[in-house]
C-alpha positions as a Markdown table, in Angstrom:
| # | Residue | x | y | z |
|---|---|---|---|---|
| 1 | Met | -24.7 | 130.2 | -23.4 |
| 2 | Thr | -27.7 | 128.5 | -22.0 |
| 3 | Gln | -26.4 | 125.1 | -23.2 |
| 4 | Ala | -23.2 | 125.7 | -21.4 |
| 5 | Ser | -25.1 | 126.7 | -18.3 |
| 6 | Glu | -27.2 | 123.6 | -18.6 |
| 7 | Arg | -24.2 | 121.4 | -19.1 |
| 8 | Leu | -22.5 | 123.0 | -16.1 |
| 9 | Glu | -25.6 | 122.5 | -13.9 |
| 10 | Gly | -25.8 | 118.8 | -15.1 |
| 11 | Ala | -22.2 | 118.3 | -14.3 |
| 12 | Ser | -22.6 | 120.0 | -10.9 |
| 13 | Glu | -25.6 | 117.7 | -10.1 |
| 14 | Arg | -23.6 | 114.6 | -11.1 |
| 15 | Leu | -20.7 | 115.8 | -9.0 |
| 16 | Leu | -22.9 | 116.3 | -6.0 |
| 17 | Glu | -24.6 | 112.9 | -6.6 |
| 18 | Ser | -21.1 | 111.3 | -6.8 |
| 19 | Arg | -20.0 | 113.0 | -3.6 |
| 20 | Lys | -23.2 | 111.8 | -1.9 |
| 21 | Met | -22.6 | 108.3 | -3.1 |
| 22 | Ala | -19.0 | 108.4 | -2.0 |
| 23 | Arg | -20.0 | 109.6 | 1.5 |
| 24 | Glu | -22.6 | 106.8 | 1.7 |
| 25 | Thr | -20.0 | 104.3 | 0.6 |
| 26 | Glu | -17.6 | 105.6 | 3.2 |
| 27 | Leu | -20.2 | 105.3 | 6.0 |
| 28 | Ile | -21.0 | 101.8 | 4.9 |
| 29 | Gly | -17.3 | 101.0 | 5.0 |
| 30 | Glu | -17.0 | 102.4 | 8.5 |
| 31 | Asp | -19.9 | 100.3 | 9.7 |
| 32 | Ile | -18.3 | 97.2 | 8.1 |
| 33 | Met | -15.0 | 98.0 | 9.8 |
| 34 | Gln | -16.7 | 98.4 | 13.2 |
| 35 | Asp | -18.5 | 95.1 | 12.7 |
| 36 | Leu | -15.2 | 93.4 | 11.8 |
| 37 | Arg | -13.5 | 94.8 | 14.9 |
| 38 | Gln | -16.3 | 93.4 | 17.1 |
| 39 | Gln | -16.1 | 90.1 | 15.3 |
| 40 | Arg | -12.3 | 90.0 | 15.9 |
| 41 | Glu | -12.8 | 90.7 | 19.6 |
| 42 | Thr | -15.4 | 87.9 | 19.8 |
| 43 | Leu | -13.0 | 85.5 | 18.0 |
| 44 | Leu | -10.1 | 86.4 | 20.2 |
| 45 | His | -12.2 | 86.0 | 23.3 |
| 46 | Ala | -13.5 | 82.6 | 22.0 |
| 47 | Arg | -9.9 | 81.5 | 21.3 |
| 48 | Asp | -8.8 | 82.4 | 24.8 |
| 49 | Gly | -11.8 | 80.5 | 26.2 |
| 50 | Leu | -10.8 | 77.4 | 24.1 |
| 51 | Arg | -7.3 | 77.6 | 25.4 |
| 52 | Glu | -8.5 | 77.6 | 28.9 |
| 53 | Val | -10.9 | 74.6 | 28.2 |
| 54 | Asp | -7.9 | 72.8 | 26.6 |
| 55 | Glu | -5.8 | 73.3 | 29.7 |
| 56 | Asn | -8.7 | 72.1 | 31.9 |
| 57 | Leu | -9.1 | 69.0 | 29.7 |
| 58 | Gly | -5.4 | 68.2 | 30.1 |
| 59 | Glu | -5.7 | 68.4 | 33.9 |
| 60 | Ser | -8.9 | 66.4 | 33.9 |
| 61 | Lys | -7.1 | 63.6 | 31.9 |
| 62 | Lys | -4.4 | 63.5 | 34.5 |
| 63 | Ile | -7.0 | 63.2 | 37.3 |
| 64 | Val | -8.9 | 60.5 | 35.5 |
| 65 | Arg | -5.7 | 58.5 | 34.9 |
| 66 | Ser | -4.8 | 58.9 | 38.5 |
| 67 | Met | -8.2 | 57.7 | 39.6 |
| 68 | Ala | -8.0 | 54.7 | 37.3 |
| 69 | Arg | -4.6 | 53.7 | 38.8 |
| 70 | Arg | -6.0 | 54.0 | 42.3 |
| 71 | Ile | -9.0 | 51.9 | 41.3 |
| 72 | Ala | -6.8 | 49.2 | 39.9 |
| 73 | Gln | -4.5 | 49.3 | 42.9 |
| 74 | Asn | -7.5 | 49.1 | 45.3 |
| 75 | Lys | -8.8 | 46.0 | 43.3 |
| 76 | Arg | -5.5 | 44.3 | 43.6 |
| 77 | Val | -5.4 | 45.0 | 47.4 |
| 78 | Met | -9.0 | 43.7 | 47.7 |
| 79 | Tyr | -8.1 | 40.5 | 45.8 |
| 80 | Ile | -5.1 | 40.0 | 48.0 |
| 81 | Ile | -7.0 | 40.5 | 51.2 |
| 82 | Ala | -9.9 | 38.3 | 50.0 |
| 83 | Ser | -7.4 | 35.6 | 49.0 |
| 84 | Ala | -5.7 | 35.8 | 52.4 |
| 85 | Val | -9.0 | 35.5 | 54.2 |
| 86 | Gly | -10.0 | 32.5 | 52.1 |
| 87 | Ile | -6.7 | 30.8 | 52.7 |
| 88 | Leu | -7.0 | 31.5 | 56.5 |
| 89 | Leu | -10.5 | 30.1 | 56.5 |
| 90 | Met | -9.3 | 27.0 | 54.7 |
| 91 | Ile | -6.4 | 26.6 | 57.2 |
| 92 | Ile | -8.8 | 27.0 | 60.1 |
| 93 | Leu | -11.3 | 24.5 | 58.6 |
| 94 | Phe | -8.5 | 22.0 | 57.9 |
| 95 | Tyr | -7.2 | 22.1 | 61.5 |
| 96 | Lys | -10.7 | 22.0 | 63.0 |
| 97 | Leu | -11.8 | 18.9 | 61.2 |
């Protein structure tokens, strides 16, 4: 009878230890799930931020292209005006001499 009691006590202790280990594992799993939720939120927020940056880059490209066109246009106008002034100076000098 004592052997049976000892076996029963041993089995009970192992069962309690197994339950304790299962609970610890469950708590660890809950912590991991919470960390994963936080990481997911962080990733979603970062993705939204990247989308916004991408949109801003698209608009910036348009602005830079527009500025480059204006610069080229202004250079052409400046060359035309400089040429006209030069031609006028030549005409004035030609008729004065």
